[in-house]
N, C-alpha and C positions, 0 to 999 in steps of 0.2 A: 699796526706794528711792521716797519720797515726795516730793511738790512738784514745784516745775518746774525745769528743768535750761538751763544756759547751755552754748553751745557755745564751747570754749575757741579755737577758729579764729577765729570771725567775730564772737562776742560777743553773739549773739540768746539770748535768755533767757526766752523764753515757751512753751519745749518742754517734752512730757512725755517720761517715760523712754523709751517706745518712739519718740514723735516725735524725740528727739535723733539716734539710731540712723538714722532714716530720713532727717532733715535732711543727716545728714555722707553717706550714701551717696548721696544725689540731688541735692546741691546743686552749682550751676555756679559756685560762688565757687572759685578756684583754692586757697586756702586751706583751705578744708573738705575740697577733694580729695585734697590733701597729705596731710590727717590719715587721712582713708580710706586712701590707698595704703598709709600707714604701718602702719594697722592690719591690712591684709591680709596684708602682707609678714611682720607678727610673728606672726599665726594659721598662715601657712604653714610658718614656720621652725618653730614649736612643734609642729605635727603630724608635721613630719619627724623631729625629735629625739625626739618619742614613739616612732616607727615603729623608728626606729635603736634605741631603747632595750628596745623589745618584741622584735626580732629577736635582739639580744644575749640576752635572758632567756630565749629559748626554743630556744638552741643546744643545750642539754643536755637539752632535754625529749623526752620519748617519744612523747606524742600531745599533739595539740590538742584539748583536752576541757577541761573543769571551769568554773571562773569566768572565765576568759580565753579568747576565740576571735579574737583579734585586733581586736575592734570597741570594745572597754570604753573607748577613749578618746572616741568618740561618746556612749558612754552614759553617760559620766560629766562631760558638759558642763553648764554651770551653767543653772540652769531657766530656760524661757523665759518670756519677760514676760508679765503677766497681762493686761494693757490693750491694746487695739487700737490701732492707729496711726491719726494723725491722717487719713491719706488714706482711712481706711477708713469713718472716722464719718460721711463725708458719704454714702455708698450708700443710707441709709434715707430714705424719705419724711419729709418735714418734720413732718408731724400725728401720725406716731407717736411723736414725743417722745423719740426714744432721743438721749441726751447723754452725753456723758463724764463720767465720777465725778469729785468735785471733788477735789483734791489739796493735802495743807496745804503751807504753806509749809516749804522746807526749815531744819533748824537750821544747816546747812553751806551756804550759797548758793553758793559759789565752787568749781566744779568743776575739780580738774586734769584735764591729758591723758590721765593713766593711766586716769583714771574715765571717761572718754569710751571709750576703747580698750575696757574691760572692758564697756561698755554695747553696743559693737559685737560684741563676741563673743557676749553674748546675741541681739544681732539676727541674728548668723549661724545662731545655734543655730534662731532663730525660723523664719528661711527656708528652712533644711535641712529641718525637722519638716514645714512647710508645704507645701514640694515634695514629700516624701514622702506627705504625705495626698492631696494631688492626684493624684500618682501613683497610690495606692491606690483613690481613687475613680474613674478613668479605668479601671482594670482591672475593677472592680465594674461598670461601665457597660456595657463589653463583654460579661462575663459574664451580665450580666442582658438580654442581647441589643438594647439599646437601639438599636443601630446596624443590627440585622437578623442574619440568618445566612446561611451558604452552605452548600447541601446538597450534598455528593458522593456520589451511587450506588457501590455496589459495580460495578466494572468489567465484571462477566459479566452480562448483563441475564438469563439463565438462572435466575440464583440466586433464588429464592423465587417462582418463577414457577409459575401454576397449570396444573395437566395439563390442562385443558379450556377451550376459549375462553369458555364461558358457564356462568354460575351463578345461576340464577333463584332467584325467592323459593321458587318451589315444592319445589325441592332444599333449602332451608334447614333448619336442625335444628328449627326451630318446626314445619313442615310436617312433617317426618319423625316428630316426637313426635306429631303430631296424627293422622297414620295410624294409629299404634298404638291410638288410643282409638277410632277408627272412629265418631264421631258429630260430625257437624258443625252440627248445631242448638245443643246446647247446649255452652255453652264452659268451663263447670265440671264436665263429665262425668269421672269417673264420680259425681259429686255431683249432688244432683238441682237443686239451685237455688243461689242466691248465698249464703242465708243457711247453708245447710248445708256450703257451701266454707268461708265465712269462720268457723264453729265448729270445723271440723276444723283449718283454718291456726291458727286461737286456740291450740286443744288442744296442737298437736304445738310451736309454736313460742313461747308465750307464756303457756300454762295452766299449772295446777299439777299435781300429780302424776296418774297414771292412776287410782288410786283415789278422788282427789278428784272428778277428771271424772265417773267413772262415779255417784258418790254425786249429784253435780249433776244427771246426766240420770235419777236413779232418782227424782227428785222428780216425783209426780204431775203430770202435764200439762204440764211442760216439753219434753219430746221432741215431744210431740203439736202444740203450739204451734209450735213453730219447725219443724214439716213436717221433721225429721229421720229419715232412714232406719236410723242405726244408734242402738242405746239404750244402749250403753255403750262403755267404752275398748276392749274386745277387737274387738267389731264394727266399729269403726273403723279398729281396724289391721288386720283382715281386707280391708276395702277399699283401705287403703293398701299393703299385702304383695300383692294379687293382682289389681289391676285399673289400678293406676298403674303407667306405664311404669317400666323402671329408667333413671334418671339418671346415675347412677354404679355402678360395679361394685360387687359385694357382696364381704364378707369372706373369707377363707378361714382355714383353722384347721389348722396343723401343729405338729407336736411335735419338738423338738430334743433330742437325750440327749447330757448332759456327766456325766462321770465317774458313768455309772449311775443317773442321775437325768434324768426325760423335763421340758421346757419348752413351754410354749405361745406360739406366735407367730401372731397375728392378721395378715394382710397382705391386700392384693388386687393384682390383675393391674396392674402399673404401665403397662403399654402401653394399657390401656383407662382408667387414670385421666389419661393424657396425651390421649387423644382426648376424654375428658370436659372436660378443661379448654379445649383447643385448639380443640372445637367448640361450646362455650359460645355460645348465641346474643348473650348480654350484652357478650361481647367480642368478637364477629366483627367491627365498624368499627374496633377499636383494634389489632389484633394487626398486628406487625411481621414481615415475612417474610424481609427480607434486611438485612445490615450497612449502615450509611452511616456518613460522616465528616462532621462538622458542624465549621465554622469561623465566625468572627466577621468576617473579612475576606475582600474576593474575592482577595488573593494567598495565601490558605490558609496563612498563618503562626501563628494562634493557632488552636488545636483545642479544641473544646468537647467534655465528657463529661457525659453525663447519663443516659438510659435504656440497657438493657443492650447495645441495637443499634448505640450510637456508640461503645462501648470496643472496645480493640484485639483482644479473645479472639475475638470474634464473627468479625472480618474475618479474622484471621489462621486460625481455624478453616475458614473459608468456604473458602480458599485451598488447605487441606490435604484437605478434603472432597472438591475441584472435581478435585483429582489422581486421585481413587480413583474418584468417579463424579460428574460435573458436574450441574448443574442442578438439586441438592435446596436443600429447606428446612431448615435448622437449627432445632432444638426444644431452647433451651437449658435442661437440667435444673438445677435448683436443689433440693437437698436439705437437710433439717434435721432434727436428733434433738437432744432434751432433754429429761431424767427431770424429772419434777414430782410435788409433793404432793398428793394428791387429797383428803385428809382433815386435817382439824388434829390429830386424835391417831391413835393406832395406827399410824402411821408407813407408811400405806398408798401407793402410788406406782403411776406410769403411765410408760410410757417411748413416747410418741408420736414418730411419725416423719411429717414434713411434706415435701409435694411443692408445686413450683410451676414455672412456664415463664419464659422470659425474654422470649417474644414478647408476653405481657400486658405494658402499661405499668405502672411502678413506683406510679403515683398509684393504681392500683386494686390492686394486687397486695398493698400496704402497708394497705389498709384490709381486715380481716376480715370485715366485713359485706357484701363485695362478692363473696365465695366465690373470690377469686383462688387461695387455697390448697386442697390436698386432703388430708384424714388416709390417709397411704398405709399406715401398718403401725403396731401396739402391738407393741413388742419386750418381751422378758422381762425383768423386774426384778429378777431373783434377784442375791442376793450371793455364792451358791455357799457357802455357811457349811459343808457338809458337808465340802468339802474345808478340811483343817486347816494345810496348809503355805501358809504367805500369797503366797509368789511365786509357786508354782504355781495359787494363788487368781486372783491378777491375770492369770496368762497366760490361764487359762480363760475369765475374764471378758471379756477383749480378743477371744479367738478364737471365743466364743460371740454376741457384735455383730458379728464381722466374717462369721460363718458366716449368721447372718440377715440382714444387710444383703445380702450377695452372692446368698441365695436370692430377695429383693424385687428386686433390682436386674439378675438375670440377663438376663432378655429384651432389656435395653438391648445388651447385646454385638453381636446379629445386627442388630436393628433400627436401630442406629447408624451400621453400615457400610454396609446394603444399603439402608437407607428402607424406609418402610413408607408406602402409601397413606392419606392423611388429609383428612378435610373439616372445613372450619371453618363456623362458626355460619351463614353466608352462603351455604353450598353449594358452595364451591370447593374442588376436589380438587388437593391436591398431593401428591409425594413428600417425605415427612418424615424428617429423620433426628435422632431424640432422642438427644443427646449430653450426658453430664456435665457440666456447666459448673463448679458452685462447691458448696461445703459451708458451710453457716451453722451455727454452735455457738458456745457460750462454751469458755474453755480447755481445762477438762477434756474437752469433747466432741471440741475438735481433738486433742488428745493420743492419745484413744482413737483416732480415724478415721486418724492418720498414723502412729501406733505410736512417737511419739516420746517420750522420758521426760520424767519432770516437772522443770521449772526450763529446759528447752531451749526454742528457738523451731521451732513446729511447721512453718515455712516455710523458713526459711534455716539456714546452717552456722555462725552465728555462735556462738562457745563461749559457754557460761554465764557465766562470769567477765566477759564483754566487752559483756552486755547492757546495761549501763548507759552505752555508749559511743555517743556520736554519729556518730561520724567512721570507726570499724574498718569496713574494708570485707565486705561480704554480699554473699552470691549463693544463691539459691533452690537448694534440696536437687536434685541430678540426679536425675530420676524414672528415667533409664537404668540408672543404676549401683544404685538401688534395687530396681528389677524383676530384674536379673541377680542380685543377692543373693536375692532371694525364690525366685529357680529353683533356688536351692543347696540346696533341700528334697531333692531328688531323690540328694543326694549324701551323707544321713546327717544326724543331729541335730546334732552336733557342728560339721560344718562349715556348717550352715545358721545355727547361732546365731553364729558365727564371721563369717559374711558380713554377717548383720544389723549386727552390733555395729561391724563396719567403717564401714558407710555411716550408722551412727548411729541406728540404728530397733531396735524390740524384735521378736524372732522372732515375726511372726504368720504363721500360716498361711493361705494364701489371703485377703489384703484384699480388700474388696469392690470396690477400685477398681484390680485387677490385670489384669483381664481387658476393664476398658471402653474403647472406642476412642476416641483423643486424648485420653485422663483425664491429667490430671497434678494430682494430690490436693495437693500441696505449693503449687502454683499456685492451686487451687482454694478453698483456705482464706480465707476472707474476713475483713475487720475486723469489728470488734463493737463498737460504740460504746455499747450498754448495758453490756456486762460489762467490755470493757476501758477505757472512759473514765468513764463515769458512777460504776459500782460498782468501778472500780479505781482510775485515777490521780486522779479527784476524793474519792474516800474517802480514799486516802491524803496528800491535800493538805489535806484539814481535819484531818487528825490532827496534820500537822505544823504548820498555823496554829495551833492549839489549843495545842501547845507552845511555839511562838514568841511568841504574843500574848497567851496565857492566856484560859482559858475564860470568866471575869468579864467581861472587856472585850468578848470577843467578842459575848458574848449580850446584854450592855448595848446596844451598836449596834445589834443585829438586833433588839430591841424599840423601838426609836426610828426607823425606817426610815418614810417615810411612806407611805400607801396606794397602790397602781397596780392597774389590771387584771390585769397580766401577773404582779406581786409577790405571794408569799404571804408574811405577815406572822407569823414566828413566835414567837409571845407569850413563850413561855418559853425562847426561844433556840434554838441549833441543836447546841449542844455536848453536851446532855444525851439527844440523840434515840437511839434505838435501833432497830437492823433497819431502817436507812434504806433506803428504795426507790430506784429509779432515778429515778422523778418526783420524788420529794423531793430527791434530787441535783442533779437538773436546775433547780428551783427555787432553790435554794441558790446556783447557779452564778450565777443573774441579778443577785446583789447583793453578791457574795462579794468581788470586787475592791475595790469602793466603801468597804467598812467597816474595811478595815485599812490604808488611806491615813492617814499622820501617827502611825500606834499606835506606842508606843515596845516597842524590842526590848532582850532582855537584854544587858548590856555596852554599852548604846548603840551597838549596829551600826547601819551605815546601811541603812535600809530600802529604799532605791532598788533593791537587788538583788532583794530580797523581791517588792517590788511587779513588777519585770520577770519573775522567775522566775513568777509567779503569772500573770501578764498573759500569758505565752508560753503557758502550758499552757490557759487560757481562750481564747485567740485560737485554737488548733489543735483544741479542743472545738467551737467554732461554724464554723471553716471547714470543718472535716472532715465536718458534716453541710450542706454547702451544696447545692441541689437539682440544681445545674447548676455544672460547674468548667470553668474554662479552662486552657492550660497556664500562664497568667500566675497564676490564684490558686492552682494546686498549689504555684507557686514561695513564693508567700504560706503556703501551709501548711508548707511546710520552714523559711521564716524563723521563723515564730512557734514551732515546736520546737527550732530553733536557739537561739531566744532564751531558753526555759528552760534547756537545756544551758549554755547560756553563764553563767548565773547561780545554777545549782542548787546550788553550792557553800555559799551563804549557810545552806543546812540543814546542812551538815557543821558548819559555824562554829558555827552555834548547840547542837551536840551532839545533834541530831535524828536524823541518818543517818549510818550509817558507807560506805554506797555507796549505788548506785540500780540494782544488778541486780535488777530488777522486768522479768519477762516483757510485764507489760501497758504497761510504758512501752519497752520496747525494739520492741513490736510497732506502736507509732506510726510507726517508721521505715518501713514498709510500705503506710502509706495510700496515698502519691503513686501507685505502681506499680499498686497493686490498684484504685484509682479508675481509672486509664488502661486496664486490663486490662476490668474489668466496670462500668463507670459509677460515679456518685457512691454513698455509703455506703446511702442509702435504698433501694437494691437489694436489699439483703442485711442489714437488721438483726435481729437477735434479738429486738428487742421486740417485732415483728410475731409471732412464734411464741408469744413469752410470754402475749400475749393470746389465741392459738388455743387456749391449754391451758384457758381458762376455757370456751370453747364446745365443744371437741371431746375434752376429759378431765373437768376437774373437774363440770361441768354433765351430763356422761355418767355418770359416776359417780353423782351424786347420785340419778340416773333409775331406779338399780338398787336391787334388794333386799340387795345386799354381798355375794350369793353367787354363785360363777362370774360375777364381775361383766364379765369382758372379752366375754362372750358378750352379756350383755343390753346393754351400752355399744355395739357395734357394730350391733346390731340398733336400738335406738334412734336411732345417728347414721344408718343406712340410710333409716330412715323420714322423719327431719328432711330428708335430701336430698331424697327424693322429693316432699316437699311444696315445697320451694323451688323444685325444677325446675316441679312444676306450675304454682306461682305466675308463674314466668316465662311459661309459654305462657298461660294466662288474660290475663295483661298483654298479651301479643302480639295475642290474638285480639280482646279488647275493642279495641285500637288499630286494628283493620282489618287486621292483618298487613302492617303497613308495614314495611320494610326501611330502616335509615338509611343514609345515605351512607359512605363510607370516611373515617375520620379520617387527619389526616396528623401526624405526631409534631413537635412543635417544642421547643426549648430552654425549660424552666420558668422563670418569673421567680422573682426571690429573695422576692417578697410575693405573697401570696395578692391575687386580684381582689376587690375590696371596695367595699362602697357603704355611705354614712351614713343612718342610720335614726334619725329622732325619733319619739315617741310623738305620736298623734293628738291627745292632750289633754295641757294642762299639769298638771305636778304639782302646782302651787299654782295655783289659779285666780286669785286676788287678793292680791296682796302689796303693802302700802304702801311706799313708798320710805323711809321712815324703817326700816321691819324688815329692807328690803336692807341697810342700813347697819348694823343692831346684829346681827341673827340672822344674815346671811348674810355678813357681812364686807365688802360692797361698800362702803366708806367714800367713795370717789370718784366713785360711780355716777351723780350728779347732774351731776358737772362734764363726768363722760366722754361722758355722752349728750347734753348741751348742746355740747359739741365737734362730736361725730359729727353732729347735727343741723344746725350751721352749716357743716361741710364738705359735708354732702349736699345741703344747700340751694342751693348755687352749680350746681349741674348739672354741666354738662359745660365749665365754665369753665377754660380751659387754665392760667390764672395760679394758680401755688400759693400758699397763704397760709402766711406762717410762723407760730410757735406763738402770738406775740405778738398778731398781727391775728386769730387764731383766737379766743383768750382774748377780744379784746375782744368780737365778733361772739356768744360763747357767753353772755357775761355778759345781753343782750338778749333771750333766749330763755325763754320761760316754759311750762311743762308744761300742756297741756288735761287731765292724770289725774294722780292720786294714788296709784293701783296699777297693778300691772302682773300678768299671768299668768308664771309663772316654770316653766322645765323643770329638774328635777335631773339629767338623765341623757341623754348622746348617745352613739350606739353604732355599731359599723362590723360590719357583715354581711358574710358571703363570698360571692362570685359565681362560678358555675361557668365560669370564664373559657377553660378548657382544653376543656370539653366531654363530661366524663369522667360526667357525671350526679352530682357531689357534692353532698349535702345542704347548704343553709344552715345556717350555725353563726355565733356571735358571735364576731369575732376581736379587738373591742377596744372600749374603751367609757372615758368619763369622767364623774365625779360631781361633782356642787355640790349640796350638802344643808346647811342652815340648822343651828345650834344649837336644841336642844328638851329640854324636859325631859321624861323617863322616870320617872315614879314622882317620888321624891325625888331622883333623879338627873338633871345635866345634861349631855346628849348633845354632844360639841362638834362644830363645825361642819367639814364636808369641803369642799376645795376642790381638785380634783385639777390637775395641770399638764398642759399639752399643747404640742406644735407647732404653731405659727400662721403661716401662709403670708404675708409680707409684700411680697413682690415677684415676679418673675416670671424671674427668673435660672435657666433650666432648667440649664446647665450645671454651676453649682454649687449644689445644692439647697441645702446648707447655709447659703449666704448669702441665700436666697431664706425662712427660717425663722427663728423666734424663739420663744422660750419663756415660758410665761405662766400665771396661771391664771386660772379664770373662772366665771361663772355665766350660763346663756342665760335670756332673757328674748324677750317678744314684745309689739310695740307695738299699743295697741288701734287696729282699723282706722279706727274714728270719727275719730282723733287725727290720723292720718296726712294727710287732706288741709288740715290745720291747721297742719301743720308743715313739708312739704314741698311744693315746686311739682308739677304734674301731671305733668313731665317727668322726675321721678325716678322710678325703678324700685327701689323699698327690697326688700332680701331678706326671706325670710318669717319667719327667725328670726335673732336677734343674741344676741351674747355680749359680756358686760362682764369684760375683761381686764386683769390687772395683769403690767405687763413684767418681764422680765428683761434683765441688760445682753446685746449681741449676742455671738456666738459670737467667741472669740479666734480668731487666724490658724491657731494649730495648738494641738493638744491637751499636756496635760502628757507630759513626755518618758518618765516612769518608768512611771506608770499608763494611760497614753493616751486618758485623759479630759478633757473639756472643763469648765473651770471656768467658774460662772456666780455672778452676784450679782442682788439687785434693782436694777431700774433706778430711778433717783431722780433728781428737778429741784427743787432746793433744798429738800431734804432728805425731801422728800415722794414717795411711791410713785407711778409714772407708770401712768396707766390710760387704756384707751381701749375702745370698742366697735366690735367688727367682725362681720362676718357668720360665722354657724355653718359655713357652709360653706367658710370658710378655715381652718377647724381641720384639720389633715391627720391626726393621731393623737395618742395620749397618750404622754406622755414620763414617765420617773421620775428624780427627782432626789435624789441622797443626800447627806446634810448634810456638810460638813467638820466632824469630830467635833473635830479637835486631837488631844493626846496621849491625853487621857482624854474619852470622852463625858460632856458634862454631865447630872449625874443628873436636873435638873428637866425637860429636854425630854422629850416624850412623843411617840409616834406623830401622834397627833391636833393636835400643836401645832407640832411641829418644823420645819415650813414658815414659822411665823410666828415661832420663837425663834430660827433659825438665820439668818447671813445670807449665808454661802458655801456652794455647792454643786457637785458634780461631777453632770456629765451622765452617765447610766446607759446605756450604748450595749449592753448584755447583755441587755436585757429580751426581746428579740425578736430573730430573724436579719436582718430589714430595718434594724431600728434598729444593728444591729451593722455590718451592711454600710454604712451611710451615715455612722456617725462614728467607727469604728475608728481 
């Protein structure tokens, strides 16, 4: 509906589409008020009739699932208006030149009363979407801790209390380590000098093979000039093996005999491994010793879940432990197993078993470089091919797995109940109870650990054919009944098999979790974001969309996306990719929803349901990875999953699926409970252990001669761990033996702490004003800079100038320069806001590069889009931001006194920006994305000069491709070729939380 509208009640004829609905709703004219009341009455009657029809339609239904879940009347409302209300257009400052788009005169100027009522229906949909959006923003703000948080400690103060009242630095882990060295003068001992220590550290952590290192030292004069006491790799290994204290326990080798064949298992003492992690001096100030409850409000109505100690499992288990032995410190044991290939060929594999503890903050545990995990064992990788019967072979493999796991975890049975005295890295002594908490693994590993059959859920009792439902009641498997069935082994094989079948598990002989205190394996199996979501549901979703939308059109749209720091451009599309990794699936998810908007479906089916289904899965994926959840965001998580289930039948109507009995889809129903029990999903993501495979399995294998490799791998790993432990001691000695203060955990924010960084020198030192317009595309730079100077020259004058008056002043401004330095990049780097010692990394960047000739080829210019702060509305950040394209400039210092009065403090760096329209009140009801277009005044692009400091972050705009993407568009030129865009809210988690 274009053009001006006329109110049929009072006759006012200068209203826009949205302005008409706002006028009727807010006007004091009794005629308009009567029209408004009539519309509300009609809307309520229609909603009541639809509800009655829905109730009648469901009288014969068995399940509330599929395409309809009681809310389709809301989802099928008319599209929200794309134009901002008149009242919203005045929220921006005059000098930013935001003006409403020009609307052509209507071909039918007379609007009847029914049309007015339809417009009101659109307005009501707009209002409802806006209210929902505002409510979600409030939830996000509370979850991010913007209003602070309330910490409620465990009621018994004895929980987690140290056993002695003092713990000086002399009793710390580093001091105890130094006592074994018995050399107070040389901090590098047993190495004679800093150079010798640095060479040894390089050789074991960064160097080449042992042979190559020996060849290097054998060069005449190398060893002597460096002053090294070792002449080859073997002599260095002797120093490490015999003179460096043992930081972590050594591996043991035992044999397990199955069906007449023996297999080696390499493992460590789990209690000593726990002591090593618990007593690591780098973790001492971060350890958590008792459960807590965190809330967003003083009334304690909205609870927060982030680190493991904020979950319900630790609190409930502490209560159970206190009934047995009060005053203990729980050490949550997190176990992970995953078989991995260590060679590209020959099918050589390793089966590592990893251990970490929940006392260490998740931000440390999830970084392999911080050493928060320890390799506990290498399990046998045999397939038992000498057993010819397949069923017998599968049972034997499962029993071999559990026999090895039981041998490794056996010490936890006594230590978990009775406790064991342990010292943390600061020397404090506590009675600790290591208790099995969770098991991290992919679906096959979960089935192997729990003994559940393929296709069933390893956690709950839902039947295989009901896993597609989002409404069928589910209950965690009863651990008591399973343990009773396992005890039937003493009654004979037949009784044992029948008892196991009755409780839905395979006949496992003494599974590893059978005797562990307070252990519940069905509760302890945690969500797996990598395999369940990225490598599971997203992989399925891509195949479904390819079948629905066509590979050619999807790839064409992928090739025409504009660049962005967070977006990987797939130049050949995404449908031809093979062996797609989890990282690649994550990159695809960042733009997947935007590229299918307006795409044509077979048989002209409504694409709205497809968009809502895809949006539901993507929202669930992003919400599931929040670093901090509240009871409110967990409700949003459930709503996102419900949105998919309400619209999933579109894939059945398209002939793509017959059912949705997918175990990985069903697993999504457990995320809510698991986050409440064990904290957010970044506590137990298999992505971290996948990365550990490189350091602790693949690299270890490459360091061997591939003969009796596991003995060499364990020895290589022990030496590497000794070097890493000695490095911590050396750093502590050089720092003067300082002991850091304790760290107090707080809920993590949705974004990383960041700081804006500019290069010291400009990318181009001298660029003419003409070249800025031609090569950089800054067509309106001259006028924008003149207006900026005119505005800033007025200093602190409180009287604002309108656009026309500002233009008049700008005409009289003449630049005392013809060239300017230009910066092509601004970036944002991380800040260690949580005090975990994290390294600085680039989190975001924006580019503004000119077109240039590279040989005979002309490279197109690049001008990224960004969010720019245009106000200080802290309550609604979206209302204080706008989208723009920019180039960064720096005014010559000599010209500043000629253009500005002395009282004006000019920002160091400025940016030329071309604006897009303000955000509409609510996003699109199907995609949930905001629609934007270029801001025009008199048919010309609106441009301004703003401080670079006002640029908040990069933003990605997805072109509105229409039914078929124009083939003349390219990734380099699409921002200029396209008129309408969708704001991509999936580029990172902060953008998602702000604009979803």
